[in-house]
BAFI-3210 file (N, C-alpha, C; in Angstrom, 3 decimals, decimal comma, padded with zeros to 6 digits):
// residues 263
n [1|2|3|4|5|6|7|8|9|10|11|12|13|14|15|16|17|18|19|20|21|22|23|24|25|26|27|28|29|30|31|32|33|34|35|36|37|38|39|40|41|42|43|44|45|46|47|48|49|50|51|52|53|54|55|56|57|58|59|60|61|62|63|64|65|66|67|68|69|70|71|72|73|74|75|76|77|78|79|80|81|82|83|84|85|86|87|88|89|90|91|92|93|94|95|96|97|98|99|100|101|102|103|104|105|106|107|108|109|110|111|112|113|114|115|116|117|118|119|120|121|122|123|124|125|126|127|128|129|130|131|132|133|134|135|136|137|138|139|140|141|142|143|144|145|146|147|148|149|150|151|152|153|154|155|156|157|158|159|160|161|162|163|164|165|166|167|168|169|170|171|172|173|174|175|176|177|178|179|180|181|182|183|184|185|186|187|188|189|190|191|192|193|194|195|196|197|198|199|200|201|202|203|204|205|206|207|208|209|210|211|212|213|214|215|216|217|218|219|220|221|222|223|224|225|226|227|228|229|230|231|232|233|234|235|236|237|238|239|240|241|242|243|244|245|246|247|248|249|250|251|252|253|254|255|256|257|258|259|260|261|262|263]
n.u [000,838|000,334|000,757|-000,127|000,872|000,166|001,924|004,099|006,565|006,799|005,728|002,595|002,228|004,822|005,278|003,313|004,116|006,651|005,941|004,468|006,357|008,203|006,654|006,738|005,304|004,709|005,356|004,480|005,799|004,755|005,884|006,562|008,993|012,069|014,525|013,780|012,410|014,531|015,936|014,076|014,106|016,744|016,636|014,582|014,572|012,495|010,032|009,476|007,520|007,244|005,529|003,890|001,183|-000,324|-000,743|-002,862|-002,182|000,164|-000,831|-002,288|-000,173|001,143|-000,766|-000,709|001,890|001,762|-000,107|001,316|003,608|002,882|001,285|-000,699|-002,719|-003,364|-004,140|-004,977|-003,903|-004,968|-003,319|-001,809|-001,612|-002,330|-002,249|-004,182|-002,878|-001,748|-002,186|-004,790|-004,130|-003,388|-003,435|-001,265|-003,049|-004,818|-006,631|-008,156|-005,856|-005,982|-008,308|-007,528|-005,215|-005,803|-008,218|-009,062|-006,842|-006,611|-009,146|-009,061|-006,865|-007,704|-009,933|-008,706|-007,231|-009,040|-009,604|-007,300|-007,447|-009,904|-009,269|-007,495|-008,909|-009,771|-009,670|-008,704|-009,578|-008,374|-009,142|-007,603|-008,975|-010,513|-011,645|-012,333|-014,607|-016,393|-019,388|-019,738|-019,844|-021,649|-022,095|-019,780|-017,512|-014,722|-013,825|-013,370|-014,518|-014,718|-012,321|-011,070|-008,667|-009,061|-011,673|-011,310|-009,630|-011,281|-013,512|-012,331|-011,691|-014,182|-015,139|-013,548|-014,694|-017,295|-016,788|-015,819|-018,154|-019,610|-017,865|-017,643|-020,250|-020,424|-018,568|-019,534|-019,945|-017,927|-015,664|-014,020|-013,419|-014,173|-013,195|-013,094|-011,279|-010,719|-007,639|-006,243|-006,051|-004,215|-001,465|002,181|003,103|004,256|002,223|000,658|002,538|002,973|000,540|000,723|-000,223|-000,628|000,489|-001,689|-002,045|-000,293|001,936|001,903|-000,661|-002,359|-001,299|-001,922|-004,685|-004,954|-003,573|-005,240|-007,490|-006,295|-005,411|-007,017|-008,794|-011,413|-012,688|-013,155|-015,574|-016,680|-017,737|-017,827|-017,784|-017,073|-014,566|-013,673|-010,643|-009,400|-011,786|-014,163|-016,607|-018,266|-018,281|-020,312|-020,208|-020,122|-023,365|-023,748|-022,382|-024,102|-025,980|-027,426|-027,846|-026,023|-023,646|-023,774|-023,589|-021,038|-019,523|-020,081|-018,920|-016,255|-015,569|-015,839|-013,888|-011,561|-011,577|-011,224|-008,679|-007,089|-007,363]
n.v [-001,199|002,309|004,961|008,028|010,034|012,671|014,966|013,336|013,304|013,240|012,026|010,386|010,162|009,611|007,175|005,504|005,698|004,464|001,824|001,004|001,225|-000,671|-002,864|-003,154|-001,444|001,225|004,358|007,739|010,298|013,119|016,334|019,408|020,559|020,728|019,654|017,723|016,028|015,118|013,666|011,615|010,410|009,492|007,645|005,790|005,441|006,513|007,908|011,426|014,430|017,960|020,545|023,428|023,168|025,142|027,014|027,423|027,674|026,249|023,730|023,317|023,252|020,974|018,990|019,178|018,251|015,580|014,525|014,768|013,214|010,599|007,619|006,228|006,155|004,657|005,043|007,865|009,537|011,824|013,244|015,286|017,924|020,510|021,401|022,577|024,468|027,788|031,216|032,756|032,324|033,120|031,681|031,668|032,542|034,090|032,718|031,226|029,366|026,636|025,642|025,937|024,242|021,734|020,995|022,367|022,050|019,235|018,775|020,210|019,003|016,310|016,590|017,560|015,324|013,358|012,440|010,841|008,970|007,667|006,595|004,723|002,870|-000,150|002,271|004,295|006,901|008,258|010,043|011,545|012,299|013,373|012,529|014,688|017,000|019,840|021,616|023,520|026,976|028,776|031,453|032,562|031,134|031,031|031,921|034,664|036,547|035,512|033,724|030,515|028,148|025,385|025,053|025,849|023,828|021,560|022,166|022,121|019,448|018,197|019,241|017,843|015,295|015,768|016,412|013,955|012,387|013,644|013,407|010,655|009,963|011,266|009,802|007,282|004,075|004,374|003,068|004,128|004,477|006,448|007,315|008,260|008,766|008,665|008,235|007,584|008,545|011,308|010,661|010,208|012,763|015,687|017,585|016,943|017,252|020,019|020,891|020,381|018,223|014,987|011,774|009,289|007,211|005,054|005,470|003,170|002,149|004,135|004,102|001,496|001,686|003,507|002,152|-000,022|001,101|001,722|-000,725|-003,011|-005,678|-006,216|-003,825|-002,935|-002,351|-000,412|002,865|006,415|006,386|006,899|006,091|005,054|004,724|001,417|000,093|-002,297|-001,595|001,252|004,488|007,038|010,256|013,798|015,252|017,139|016,247|014,587|016,211|017,335|019,968|021,493|020,368|021,151|023,921|024,100|023,095|025,040|027,281|026,397|026,127|028,780|030,106|028,825|029,472|032,248|032,323|031,241|032,926]
n.w [000,000|-000,590|001,506|002,836|005,455|007,511|009,645|010,488|011,729|014,464|017,683|017,683|014,901|013,982|015,238|014,033|011,380|011,527|012,270|010,018|007,930|008,812|008,423|005,765|004,106|001,721|002,670|002,650|004,211|005,839|006,927|008,720|009,357|007,788|008,720|010,592|008,935|007,389|009,333|009,708|007,197|007,197|009,264|008,605|005,879|004,371|002,142|001,804|002,275|002,369|004,058|005,360|007,186|008,265|006,411|003,843|001,194|001,076|001,659|-000,655|-002,506|-001,577|-002,159|-004,959|-005,386|-004,465|-006,268|-008,617|-008,210|-007,508|-008,556|-007,352|-004,381|-001,488|001,154|003,072|005,870|008,017|010,319|011,473|013,866|016,318|019,793|022,641|024,161|024,945|023,662|021,580|018,184|014,747|011,470|008,550|006,711|008,080|009,685|012,538|014,395|015,313|014,188|011,548|011,206|012,461|011,321|008,760|007,029|006,643|005,599|003,152|001,899|001,677|-000,026|-002,335|-003,018|-003,612|-006,328|-006,868|-004,804|-005,368|-007,833|-006,999|-005,641|-003,833|-001,216|001,634|003,959|006,888|009,667|012,291|015,130|018,156|021,465|022,852|022,235|021,095|020,447|017,473|017,433|015,419|015,327|016,070|014,843|014,492|016,820|017,405|019,014|021,596|023,093|023,833|024,507|024,879|023,951|021,280|020,307|020,729|019,150|016,624|016,394|016,472|014,097|012,279|012,530|011,671|009,009|008,204|008,184|006,108|003,829|003,640|002,888|000,426|-001,062|-001,070|-002,408|-004,221|-003,551|-001,598|001,760|004,661|007,784|011,277|014,380|017,936|019,108|021,576|025,052|026,209|025,381|025,359|023,898|022,081|022,035|024,292|026,318|026,157|027,053|029,700|031,200|032,781|031,533|030,228|028,470|026,139|023,300|021,833|022,313|021,187|018,609|017,747|017,479|015,363|013,319|013,005|011,710|009,339|008,225|008,850|007,537|008,208|008,396|005,901|004,630|006,200|006,775|007,385|010,122|013,634|015,871|019,159|020,345|020,195|020,224|019,093|017,910|016,407|018,037|019,656|018,460|019,357|019,302|017,286|015,094|013,793|012,731|009,945|009,020|010,510|009,591|006,912|007,189|008,247|006,096|004,132|005,376|005,454|002,701|001,914|003,463|002,569|-000,178|-000,035|001,135|-000,863|-002,965]
ca.u [000,000|000,952|000,038|000,326|000,601|000,572|002,442|004,755|007,912|006,783|004,612|001,770|002,497|006,111|005,112|002,558|004,990|007,682|005,318|004,093|007,579|008,753|005,788|006,962|004,422|005,277|004,806|004,866|005,760|004,699|006,304|006,744|010,388|012,953|015,552|013,167|012,133|015,801|016,179|013,179|014,645|017,965|016,301|013,656|014,646|011,111|009,787|008,946|007,024|007,303|004,563|003,355|-000,267|-000,978|-000,909|-003,637|-001,457|001,097|-001,646|-002,569|001,070|001,368|-001,665|-000,160|003,079|001,345|-000,757|002,329|004,643|002,407|000,234|-001,776|-002,723|-004,300|-004,631|-004,600|-004,095|-004,879|-002,904|-001,147|-002,466|-001,758|-003,093|-004,976|-002,070|-001,340|-003,218|-005,338|-003,207|-003,951|-002,585|-000,755|-004,208|-005,689|-007,654|-007,823|-004,826|-006,368|-009,275|-006,788|-004,301|-006,433|-009,381|-009,126|-005,757|-007,007|-010,336|-008,668|-005,984|-008,508|-010,751|-007,814|-006,700|-010,129|-009,451|-006,265|-007,966|-010,922|-008,582|-006,720|-009,844|-010,253|-008,795|-009,246|-009,182|-008,444|-008,999|-007,263|-009,716|-010,352|-012,857|-012,618|-015,374|-017,336|-020,217|-019,259|-020,705|-021,605|-022,108|-018,378|-016,842|-013,276|-013,584|-012,806|-015,117|-014,448|-011,401|-010,617|-007,869|-009,687|-012,818|-010,796|-009,166|-012,402|-014,321|-011,624|-011,764|-015,538|-015,227|-012,981|-015,659|-018,400|-016,294|-015,756|-019,509|-019,973|-017,058|-018,024|-021,489|-020,128|-017,768|-020,157|-020,070|-016,760|-014,535|-013,192|-014,041|-013,700|-013,522|-012,330|-011,101|-009,938|-006,704|-006,015|-006,051|-002,991|-000,259|003,393|003,374|004,579|000,969|000,265|003,546|002,721|-000,664|001,092|-001,010|000,048|000,210|-002,624|-001,967|000,993|001,909|001,545|-002,123|-002,919|-000,855|-002,683|-006,017|-004,824|-003,179|-006,427|-008,309|-005,549|-005,097|-007,885|-009,726|-012,787|-013,252|-013,154|-016,866|-017,164|-017,430|-018,582|-017,847|-016,130|-014,168|-012,964|-009,554|-009,485|-013,090|-014,569|-017,789|-018,199|-018,778|-021,166|-019,564|-021,012|-024,596|-023,696|-021,859|-025,239|-026,923|-027,125|-027,803|-024,742|-022,581|-023,855|-023,055|-019,587|-018,941|-020,168|-017,886|-014,951|-015,324|-015,677|-012,586|-010,514|-011,586|-010,613|-007,239|-006,387|-007,646]
ca.v [000,000|003,626|005,606|009,370|010,378|014,026|015,039|012,037|013,403|013,283|011,452|009,318|010,024|008,945|005,776|004,793|005,633|003,452|000,501|000,677|000,998|-001,963|-003,913|-003,219|-000,563|002,457|005,488|009,108|010,956|014,577|017,106|020,845|020,935|019,972|018,914|016,534|015,122|014,476|012,656|010,495|009,724|008,790|006,534|004,804|005,409|006,729|009,054|012,527|015,656|019,043|021,628|024,024|023,023|026,356|027,874|026,667|027,659|025,133|022,518|023,202|022,827|019,593|018,162|019,164|017,401|014,179|014,142|014,691|012,218|009,251|007,099|005,690|006,462|003,722|005,558|009,197|009,676|013,205|013,112|016,496|018,779|021,259|021,281|023,693|025,388|029,058|032,201|032,685|032,641|032,987|031,061|032,580|033,023|034,843|031,818|030,726|028,398|025,248|025,334|025,857|023,098|020,468|020,659|022,830|021,484|017,886|018,911|020,628|017,987|015,148|016,911|017,651|013,999|012,413|011,743|009,812|007,927|006,888|005,840|003,668|002,086|000,322|003,192|004,743|008,148|008,133|011,339|011,388|013,336|013,321|012,398|016,055|017,642|020,891|022,072|024,726|028,149|029,400|032,902|032,949|029,845|031,156|032,397|036,009|037,344|034,905|032,633|029,572|027,163|024,062|025,079|025,902|022,479|020,623|022,493|021,671|017,992|017,854|019,580|016,696|014,194|016,188|016,252|012,512|011,928|014,177|012,840|009,247|009,891|011,685|008,791|005,966|003,366|004,618|002,274|004,859|004,644|007,608|007,125|009,073|008,091|009,138|007,107|007,270|009,767|011,827|009,898|011,010|013,531|017,098|018,279|016,684|017,891|021,458|021,138|020,248|017,192|013,702|010,768|008,227|006,121|004,924|005,595|001,859|002,023|005,006|003,626|000,303|002,110|004,103|001,094|-000,844|001,760|001,706|-002,034|-004,129|-006,062|-006,239|-002,475|-002,570|-001,819|000,533|004,244|007,442|006,036|007,454|005,048|005,435|003,784|000,163|-000,558|-002,910|-000,952|002,719|005,235|008,180|011,551|014,889|015,175|018,034|015,484|013,938|017,272|017,688|021,419|021,961|019,947|022,011|025,239|023,952|022,971|026,365|028,101|025,896|026,480|030,229|030,461|028,313|030,272|033,537|032,123|030,886|033,903]
ca.w [000,000|-000,508|002,610|003,186|006,850|007,877|011,004|010,671|012,292|015,925|018,413|017,129|013,476|013,807|015,651|012,998|010,210|011,780|012,232|008,646|007,160|009,245|007,874|004,332|003,339|001,186|003,416|002,318|005,521|005,773|008,079|008,496|009,578|006,886|009,453|011,182|007,820|007,037|010,367|009,438|006,019|007,584|010,160|008,055|004,413|003,969|001,276|002,601|001,653|003,344|003,901|006,575|007,059|008,746|005,244|002,872|-000,082|001,199|001,535|-002,080|-003,155|-001,176|-002,964|-006,321|-005,382|-004,355|-007,518|-009,668|-007,928|-007,210|-009,430|-006,545|-002,955|-000,877|002,435|003,559|007,309|008,476|011,712|011,980|014,677|017,439|020,977|023,156|024,962|024,371|023,326|020,235|017,103|013,414|010,467|007,518|005,956|008,969|010,231|013,867|014,059|015,551|013,138|010,287|011,133|012,862|010,493|007,373|006,227|006,265|004,748|001,803|001,333|001,290|-001,195|-003,503|-003,349|-003,902|-007,614|-006,756|-003,922|-006,062|-008,886|-006,340|-004,831|-002,531|-000,507|002,919|004,612|008,345|010,323|013,707|015,853|019,611|022,262|023,289|021,170|021,487|019,332|016,811|017,579|014,104|015,492|016,254|014,637|014,596|018,182|017,368|020,080|022,899|022,801|024,849|023,793|024,924|023,039|019,912|019,973|020,694|017,968|015,422|016,337|016,055|012,670|011,566|012,543|010,808|007,647|007,960|007,836|004,798|002,760|003,520|002,118|-000,952|-001,749|-000,926|-003,665|-005,077|-003,091|-000,634|003,074|005,428|009,193|012,226|015,666|019,079|019,229|022,987|025,855|026,829|025,060|025,547|022,683|022,291|022,317|025,679|027,179|026,158|027,842|031,101|031,890|032,888|030,509|030,606|027,497|025,454|021,842|021,301|022,355|020,158|017,308|017,387|017,047|014,029|012,385|012,730|010,693|008,081|007,655|009,217|006,469|008,714|008,279|004,481|004,227|007,210|006,403|008,083|011,547|014,611|016,812|020,379|020,524|019,437|020,430|017,828|017,331|016,414|019,192|019,319|018,632|019,744|018,505|016,134|013,960|013,134|012,365|008,551|008,845|011,059|008,671|005,725|007,555|008,372|004,759|003,499|006,007|005,038|001,312|001,838|004,039|001,670|-001,405|000,295|001,405|-002,093|-004,025]
c.u [000,875|000,116|000,662|-000,098|001,068|001,015|003,206|006,100|007,944|005,607|003,918|002,072|003,800|006,011|004,408|003,397|006,026|007,101|004,979|005,311|008,182|007,933|005,891|006,068|005,192|004,596|005,367|004,689|005,781|005,223|006,464|008,214|011,316|014,004|014,977|012,781|013,408|016,158|015,330|013,663|015,877|017,654|015,537|013,764|013,254|011,035|009,122|008,444|006,956|006,239|004,151|001,838|-001,028|-001,212|-001,630|-002,998|-000,422|000,363|-001,953|-001,337|001,385|000,492|-001,157|001,032|002,705|000,741|000,251|003,293|004,143|001,235|-000,918|-001,610|-003,798|-004,913|-004,105|-004,913|-003,883|-004,614|-002,358|-002,114|-001,683|-002,769|-003,732|-004,158|-001,766|-002,498|-003,774|-004,293|-003,928|-002,936|-002,074|-001,880|-005,195|-006,818|-007,218|-007,009|-005,259|-007,397|-008,547|-005,983|-005,026|-007,551|-009,239|-008,050|-006,122|-008,217|-009,924|-007,783|-006,783|-009,318|-009,895|-007,357|-007,780|-009,958|-008,415|-006,740|-008,990|-010,304|-007,810|-007,599|-009,598|-009,214|-009,490|-008,734|-009,398|-008,174|-008,766|-007,869|-009,470|-011,701|-013,279|-013,286|-016,306|-018,104|-019,683|-020,293|-020,642|-021,776|-020,689|-017,491|-015,331|-012,867|-012,862|-013,310|-014,759|-013,595|-011,076|-009,904|-008,494|-010,877|-012,348|-010,355|-010,342|-013,330|-013,655|-011,714|-013,176|-015,722|-014,650|-013,996|-016,848|-018,017|-016,209|-017,106|-019,875|-019,188|-017,380|-019,277|-021,240|-019,426|-018,362|-020,353|-018,905|-015,508|-013,601|-013,966|-013,393|-014,149|-012,639|-012,195|-010,465|-008,939|-006,485|-005,914|-004,672|-001,797|000,975|003,818|003,724|003,338|000,566|001,260|003,308|001,495|-000,409|000,268|-000,227|-000,361|-000,725|-002,515|-000,589|000,818|001,517|000,022|-002,771|-002,549|-001,631|-004,076|-005,974|-004,499|-004,360|-007,280|-007,623|-005,559|-006,122|-008,870|-011,187|-013,470|-013,371|-014,471|-017,449|-016,783|-018,342|-018,658|-016,789|-015,847|-013,445|-011,896|-009,725|-010,791|-013,613|-015,730|-017,647|-018,791|-019,659|-020,384|-020,562|-022,195|-024,559|-023,171|-022,982|-026,331|-026,604|-027,014|-026,481|-023,592|-022,591|-023,277|-021,535|-018,939|-018,980|-019,089|-016,506|-014,624|-015,113|-014,300|-011,448|-010,437|-010,938|-009,105|-006,459|-006,583|-006,471]
c.v [001,252|004,469|006,968|009,682|011,798|014,051|013,793|012,114|013,335|012,466|010,305|009,086|009,301|007,465|004,977|004,647|004,524|002,040|000,080|000,411|-000,352|-003,142|-004,002|-002,351|000,653|003,632|006,792|009,905|012,463|015,192|018,563|021,241|020,098|019,148|017,636|015,528|014,398|013,393|011,412|009,699|008,900|007,543|005,428|004,613|005,578|007,916|010,163|013,652|016,720|020,092|022,130|024,035|024,205|027,348|027,055|026,663|026,540|023,795|022,256|022,698|021,377|018,643|018,054|018,213|015,926|013,703|013,985|013,526|010,784|008,855|006,496|006,161|005,602|004,248|006,975|009,240|011,133|013,193|014,415|017,349|019,522|021,263|022,580|024,752|026,673|029,978|031,983|033,123|032,484|032,387|032,116|033,175|033,796|034,036|031,352|029,440|026,948|024,776|025,116|024,571|021,784|020,033|021,063|022,225|020,081|017,871|019,205|019,579|016,781|015,436|017,019|016,263|012,969|011,731|010,622|008,658|007,058|006,050|004,656|002,701|000,583|001,159|003,671|006,142|007,948|009,498|011,135|012,557|013,192|013,084|013,750|016,820|018,694|021,347|023,392|025,826|028,915|030,918|033,445|031,717|029,894|031,819|033,745|036,862|036,821|033,674|031,809|028,444|025,788|023,988|025,068|024,516|021,533|020,889|021,959|020,158|017,504|018,154|018,452|015,553|014,520|016,044|014,780|011,985|012,376|013,509|011,365|009,102|010,264|010,583|007,393|005,323|003,561|003,906|002,973|004,994|005,801|007,431|008,014|008,311|009,005|008,028|006,637|008,595|010,075|010,886|010,785|011,691|014,965|017,884|018,136|017,322|019,386|021,817|020,996|019,257|015,881|012,736|009,691|007,001|006,104|005,171|004,266|001,673|002,873|004,548|002,411|000,673|002,703|003,030|000,199|-000,206|001,782|000,335|-003,139|-004,468|-006,034|-004,882|-002,028|-001,942|-000,797|001,945|005,208|007,245|006,781|006,367|005,653|004,384|002,564|-000,586|-001,088|-002,211|000,564|003,310|006,383|009,474|012,574|014,947|016,077|017,318|014,832|014,925|017,717|019,194|021,985|021,571|020,794|023,383|025,193|023,866|024,313|027,291|027,695|026,312|027,973|030,668|030,022|029,154|031,631|033,402|031,884|031,880|034,837]
c.w [000,000|000,445|002,895|004,609|007,103|009,342|011,394|011,374|013,810|016,452|017,716|015,655|013,206|014,182|014,552|011,738|010,371|011,677|010,800|007,774|007,516|008,728|006,355|003,483|002,809|001,877|002,866|003,606|005,344|007,061|007,708|008,506|008,694|007,617|010,062|010,097|007,388|008,047|010,115|008,223|006,376|008,405|009,456|006,548|003,808|003,018|002,084|001,708|002,745|003,029|005,273|006,449|007,645|007,608|004,171|001,488|-000,084|001,103|000,069|-002,836|-002,831|-001,994|-004,396|-006,411|-005,322|-005,671|-008,654|-009,468|-007,852|-008,106|-008,645|-005,103|-002,318|000,418|002,660|005,044|007,680|009,978|012,299|012,789|015,738|018,577|021,420|023,880|024,208|024,038|021,928|019,220|015,778|012,465|009,495|006,696|006,824|009,574|011,612|013,708|014,255|014,530|011,810|010,177|011,399|011,921|009,029|006,497|005,738|005,356|003,313|001,133|000,852|000,035|-002,461|-003,965|-003,658|-005,257|-007,564|-005,883|-004,639|-007,181|-008,310|-005,564|-004,970|-001,787|000,765|003,270|006,100|008,951|011,816|014,472|017,355|020,266|022,833|022,166|021,761|020,265|018,776|016,975|016,259|014,158|015,654|016,048|014,783|015,912|018,208|018,526|021,465|022,685|024,034|024,109|023,756|023,984|021,587|019,450|019,785|019,510|016,706|015,274|015,978|014,572|011,824|011,447|011,648|009,336|007,267|007,497|006,424|003,673|002,557|002,672|000,658|-001,741|-001,650|-002,301|-004,609|-004,581|-002,126|000,669|003,804|006,869|010,063|013,537|016,695|019,371|020,659|023,736|026,428|026,648|025,270|024,243|023,053|022,678|023,780|026,646|027,272|026,980|029,333|031,876|031,900|031,790|031,058|029,704|026,859|023,955|021,203|021,275|021,266|018,765|016,833|016,871|015,646|012,996|012,040|011,645|009,330|007,430|007,891|008,091|006,920|008,581|006,830|004,030|005,180|006,797|007,153|009,581|012,349|015,636|018,007|020,646|019,649|019,672|019,106|017,137|017,360|017,685|018,713|019,513|019,171|018,776|017,274|014,886|013,165|012,733|010,934|008,325|009,364|010,134|007,400|006,019|007,701|006,994|004,025|004,051|005,505|003,618|001,153|002,333|003,117|000,396|-001,173|000,476|000,121|-003,220|-004,260]
res [m|t|i|l|i|t|g|a|t|d|g|l|g|r|y|v|t|t|e|l|v|n|a|g|e|q|v|i|a|h|g|r|n|p|l|r|l|q|e|l|r|d|e|l|a|v|e|t|v|q|a|d|l|a|d|l|r|e|v|d|r|l|a|d|e|i|l|a|r|y|e|r|l|d|v|l|v|n|n|a|g|i|g|s|a|g|p|r|e|e|s|a|n|g|i|e|l|r|f|a|v|n|y|l|a|g|y|h|l|a|r|r|l|v|p|l|l|t|a|s|a|p|a|r|v|v|n|v|a|s|i|g|q|r|e|i|d|f|a|d|p|l|l|e|q|s|y|d|g|s|r|a|y|a|q|s|k|l|a|q|i|m|f|t|v|d|l|a|e|e|l|r|g|q|g|v|t|v|n|s|l|h|p|a|s|y|m|p|t|t|m|v|r|q|a|g|v|g|f|l|s|t|l|e|e|g|g|a|a|v|l|r|l|i|t|d|p|a|l|a|g|v|t|g|a|y|f|n|g|s|a|p|s|p|a|r|p|n|r|q|a|n|d|p|d|a|r|r|r|l|q|d|l|s|e|s|v|i|a|k|a|l|s]
***
């Protein structure tokens, strides 16, 4: 399989990348920092791509590069993300940073790569979300009026799950499944360290949950689901994920923000 993993130079992404390479899979490892990508190449002899996902123009360029370099893509893993620590920040496109990196980057990348995924079917999209979810306030979706880091993070993760439901329905019958998951709670990652909380789970636990969605034959026909860790059956996300009107409003917002950023 050819598998693209975003945020592959650290934490969960690096663990999953290492496991897949050791299993003989072709992994395209994405990262933001060129030096860390070089370290990954030296360690694993893995193919790499570089882009700052906080800039939608870079996401667009990354998609162009993947489409030009690769004839097939069996799995896209949207893993890159940033946590809740710190003040409100904006991306290079003027978008609230957690919404931009955790959600919009994966949204835009997946949509750009749909033609390659469908041409490679059966294929999978795996969105690494979180059990920490908060309903999106469409009166202030980018939290310009009232900012809280935890809310920003949780909204972005729910947005990922809402997008999962929509894309799964759009691609139904085309051989591409789209699922999301909460891999594990408080793994020893940079994100968790920055939040200043204790570790509750291991990278091995979270990695096993992600690898299952990538490789398990039993999930070949499962799409539009949200999983909590390695539980065999789907879990229930925040109720807004099952609200068609909320998902439509989120998609309209996303397309508007992306169009403005790329204009």
